[in-house]
TINUNU-934158 format. One line per field, with one value per residue (C-alpha): residue number from 1; residue in one letter; chain; x, y negated, z negated. Coordinates in pm, whole numbers. Layout:
<sites>
n: (NUM, ...)
res: (A, ...)
chain: (A, ...)
c1: (X, ...)
c2: (Y, ...)
c3: (Z, ...)
</sites>
This chain:
<sites>
n: (1, 2, 3, 4, 5, 6, 7, 8, 9, 10, 11, 12, 13, 14, 15, 16, 17, 18, 19, 20, 21, 22, 23, 24, 25, 26, 27, 28, 29, 30, 31, 32, 33, 34, 35, 36, 37, 38, 39, 40, 41, 42, 43, 44, 45, 46, 47, 48, 49, 50, 51, 52, 53, 54, 55, 56, 57, 58, 59, 60, 61, 62, 63, 64, 65, 66, 67, 68, 69, 70, 71, 72, 73, 74, 75, 76, 77, 78, 79, 80, 81, 82, 83, 84, 85, 86, 87, 88, 89, 90, 91, 92, 93, 94, 95, 96, 97, 98, 99, 100, 101, 102, 103, 104, 105, 106, 107, 108, 109, 110, 111, 112, 113, 114, 115, 116, 117, 118, 119, 120, 121, 122, 123, 124, 125, 126, 127, 128, 129, 130, 131, 132, 133, 134, 135, 136, 137, 138, 139, 140, 141, 142, 143, 144, 145, 146, 147, 148, 149, 150, 151, 152, 153, 154, 155, 156, 157, 158, 159, 160, 161, 162, 163, 164, 165, 166, 167, 168, 169, 170, 171, 172, 173, 174, 175, 176, 177, 178, 179, 180, 181, 182, 183, 184, 185, 186, 187, 188, 189, 190, 191, 192, 193, 194, 195, 196, 197, 198, 199, 200, 201, 202, 203, 204, 205, 206, 207, 208, 209, 210, 211, 212, 213, 214, 215, 216, 217)
res: (X, X, X, X, X, X, X, X, X, X, X, X, X, X, X, X, X, X, X, X, X, X, X, X, X, X, X, X, X, X, X, X, X, X, X, X, X, X, X, X, X, X, X, X, X, X, X, X, X, X, X, X, X, X, X, X, X, X, X, X, X, X, X, X, X, X, X, X, X, X, X, X, X, X, X, X, X, X, X, X, X, X, X, X, X, X, X, X, X, X, X, X, X, X, X, X, X, X, X, X, X, X, X, X, X, X, X, X, X, X, X, X, X, X, X, X, X, X, X, X, X, X, X, X, X, X, X, X, X, X, X, X, X, X, X, X, X, X, X, X, X, X, X, X, X, X, X, X, X, X, X, X, X, X, X, X, X, X, X, X, X, X, X, X, X, X, X, X, X, X, X, X, X, X, X, X, X, X, X, X, X, X, X, X, X, X, X, X, X, X, X, X, X, X, X, X, X, X, X, X, X, X, X, X, X, X, X, X, X, X, X, X, X, X, X, X, X)
chain: (A, A, A, A, A, A, A, A, A, A, A, A, A, A, A, A, A, A, A, A, A, A, A, A, A, A, A, A, A, A, A, A, A, A, A, A, A, A, A, A, A, A, A, A, A, A, A, A, A, A, A, A, A, A, A, A, A, A, A, A, A, A, A, A, A, A, A, A, A, A, A, A, A, A, A, A, A, A, A, A, A, A, A, A, A, A, A, A, A, A, A, A, A, A, A, A, A, A, A, A, A, A, A, A, A, A, A, A, A, A, A, A, A, A, A, A, A, A, A, A, A, A, A, A, A, A, A, A, A, A, A, A, A, A, A, A, A, A, A, A, A, A, A, A, A, A, A, A, A, A, A, A, A, A, A, A, A, A, A, A, A, A, A, A, A, A, A, A, A, A, A, A, A, A, A, A, A, A, A, A, A, A, A, A, A, A, A, A, A, A, A, A, A, A, A, A, A, A, A, A, A, A, A, A, A, A, A, A, A, A, A, A, A, A, A, A, A)
c1: (992, 1174, 1442, 1180, 1027, 1364, 1444, 1115, 1183, 1531, 1392, 1124, 1384, 1603, 1307, 1217, 1577, 1605, 1285, 1414, 1754, 1600, 1370, 1646, 1904, 1648, 1555, 1915, 2016, 1738, 1851, 1653, 1730, 1607, 1537, 1428, 1177, 1132, 829, 700, 322, 133, -108, -425, -399, -413, -574, -646, -682, -626, -826, -674, -356, -244, 116, 351, 514, 444, 733, 628, 859, 1033, 1027, 699, 780, 925, 842, 820, 1179, 1298, 1096, 1246, 1592, 1554, 1395, 1068, 749, 949, 653, 442, 683, 871, 931, 1064, 1436, 1616, 1664, 1691, 1318, 1044, 715, 408, 134, -232, -146, 108, -148, -396, -133, -56, -425, -473, -176, -301, -641, -503, -562, -264, -279, 42, 88, 413, 517, 769, 891, 806, 1023, 951, 1052, 886, 583, 450, 380, 237, 83, -145, -178, -410, -279, -488, -485, -129, -251, -272, -642, -617, -346, -402, -174, -182, 35, 46, 263, 463, 502, 803, 704, 973, 893, 1117, 1062, 1203, 1250, 1321, 1588, 1723, 2092, 2043, 1714, 1726, 1485, 1410, 1202, 1126, 924, 893, 1114, 1013, 1225, 1026, 1190, 1083, 1038, 908, 872, 1137, 1029, 1232, 1247, 1439, 1547, 1645, 1791, 1984, 2012, 1947, 2192, 2023, 1712, 1865, 2149, 2118, 2290, 2091, 2198, 2005, 1987, 1778, 1739, 1569, 1391, 1408, 1778, 2031, 2288, 2137, 2163, 2150, 2357, 2351, 2471, 2330, 2328, 2003, 1915, 1588, 1437)
c2: (-16092, -16198, -15936, -15660, -15781, -15791, -15441, -15305, -15464, -15309, -14965, -14997, -15092, -14797, -14561, -14688, -14664, -14312, -14211, -14348, -14184, -13853, -13857, -13916, -13691, -13413, -13432, -13438, -13133, -12895, -12582, -12294, -11934, -11661, -11307, -11004, -10767, -10418, -10214, -9878, -9853, -9527, -9507, -9310, -8931, -8767, -8422, -8191, -7819, -7588, -7268, -6969, -7130, -6982, -6846, -6987, -6645, -6283, -6032, -5670, -5391, -5191, -4858, -4786, -4422, -4481, -4835, -4732, -4607, -4939, -5127, -4915, -4962, -5340, -5361, -5494, -5401, -5198, -5218, -5020, -4726, -4704, -4331, -4344, -4316, -4376, -4061, -4000, -3956, -4053, -3872, -4092, -3946, -4039, -4213, -4429, -4517, -4622, -4844, -5005, -5070, -5209, -5444, -5543, -5642, -5818, -6194, -6400, -6771, -6969, -7320, -7511, -7871, -7943, -8272, -8533, -8842, -9181, -9369, -9135, -8973, -8629, -8352, -8010, -7725, -7431, -7125, -6826, -6504, -6194, -5923, -6024, -6369, -6714, -6771, -7121, -7385, -7700, -7992, -8296, -8601, -8909, -9167, -9438, -9779, -9998, -10357, -10626, -10973, -11277, -11506, -11853, -11999, -12366, -12399, -12725, -12730, -13039, -13130, -13466, -13534, -13833, -13909, -14184, -14257, -14427, -14355, -14413, -14381, -14392, -14542, -14634, -14998, -14998, -14803, -14878, -14854, -14821, -14676, -14382, -14288, -13939, -13843, -13558, -13301, -12930, -12724, -12454, -12509, -12320, -12506, -12869, -13167, -13434, -13782, -13966, -14333, -14503, -14855, -14966, -15302, -15393, -15326, -15525, -15327, -14997, -14780, -14402, -14202, -13831, -13565, -13213, -12907, -12728, -12388, -12306, -11961)
c3: (-12674, -12359, -12427, -12439, -12113, -11944, -12067, -11934, -11596, -11589, -11678, -11410, -11150, -11250, -11221, -10874, -10759, -10892, -10717, -10387, -10428, -10528, -10226, -9972, -10141, -10173, -9806, -9690, -9894, -9789, -9612, -9464, -9556, -9324, -9430, -9230, -9388, -9241, -9338, -9221, -9207, -9174, -8883, -8837, -8838, -8495, -8501, -8210, -8137, -7841, -7819, -7643, -7510, -7180, -7188, -6928, -6880, -6974, -7005, -7025, -7150, -6882, -7071, -7250, -7325, -7667, -7778, -8144, -8144, -8005, -8268, -8546, -8400, -8380, -8727, -8587, -8771, -9021, -9261, -9012, -8986, -9317, -9280, -8927, -8852, -8526, -8322, -7954, -7950, -8199, -8178, -8187, -8404, -8440, -8767, -8585, -8322, -8590, -8751, -8417, -8351, -8700, -8659, -8313, -8455, -8764, -8769, -8884, -8964, -8963, -9103, -9078, -9141, -8869, -9015, -9275, -9222, -9375, -9061, -8808, -8968, -9054, -8805, -8887, -8691, -8759, -8538, -8545, -8385, -8313, -8047, -7952, -7853, -8002, -8041, -8191, -8207, -8415, -8485, -8709, -8665, -8890, -8713, -8884, -8720, -8780, -8855, -8859, -8991, -9031, -9326, -9371, -9719, -9783, -10050, -10187, -10267, -10483, -10649, -10832, -11117, -11338, -11642, -11885, -12192, -12528, -12827, -13188, -13502, -13825, -14131, -14482, -14389, -14032, -13709, -13450, -13089, -12774, -12425, -12284, -11938, -11819, -11487, -11339, -11068, -11023, -10821, -10612, -10823, -11115, -11290, -11386, -11540, -11727, -11835, -12107, -12198, -12465, -12601, -12922, -12916, -13283, -13329, -13137, -12939, -13051, -12742, -12704, -12453, -12385, -12144, -12136, -11916, -11834, -11693, -11520, -11589)
</sites>
């Protein structure tokens, strides 16, 4: 009976010592890892329109006598004068005048996405052209904001652990009881080494020893 009491006292002392050692070793082996996280967040869409923009400059043709010939020569508005060829002089007919008036009164709507960049944003424009003038200019801009955050993570290089409990071995005659003690250490909270010790009360000099390696998922 005294032997069992002495063994329990020894196990209790070992557990307390292991707890104290694990506390101080764990505190002394803590390191801080820093990581920088960069995110790009979309902002609110900015939409506006300008009606009848005023040109900053107007350049009128010097020679207006034969503008159609120059257009045919330069390949401009070729769809309006498919039958015309470049000569020294091109006669303007009533049909040509009607085509010019029709093209002048035609409303054209343009829509272009100027850029779409993950780190900058999206910018697009729409323009309405009629009577040789821009009658409406609209733009849409969705900005992107760069957000940088620094995170600190506490990582233990060594993480000690302990454990203990009762051990029982059933047999045909009786049930043998004992105590066990486990202790070890985790390296970088992933790989570990564990040492085991056990003692049976009812069998003299019957001790258990073990060494194992563990891996944390």
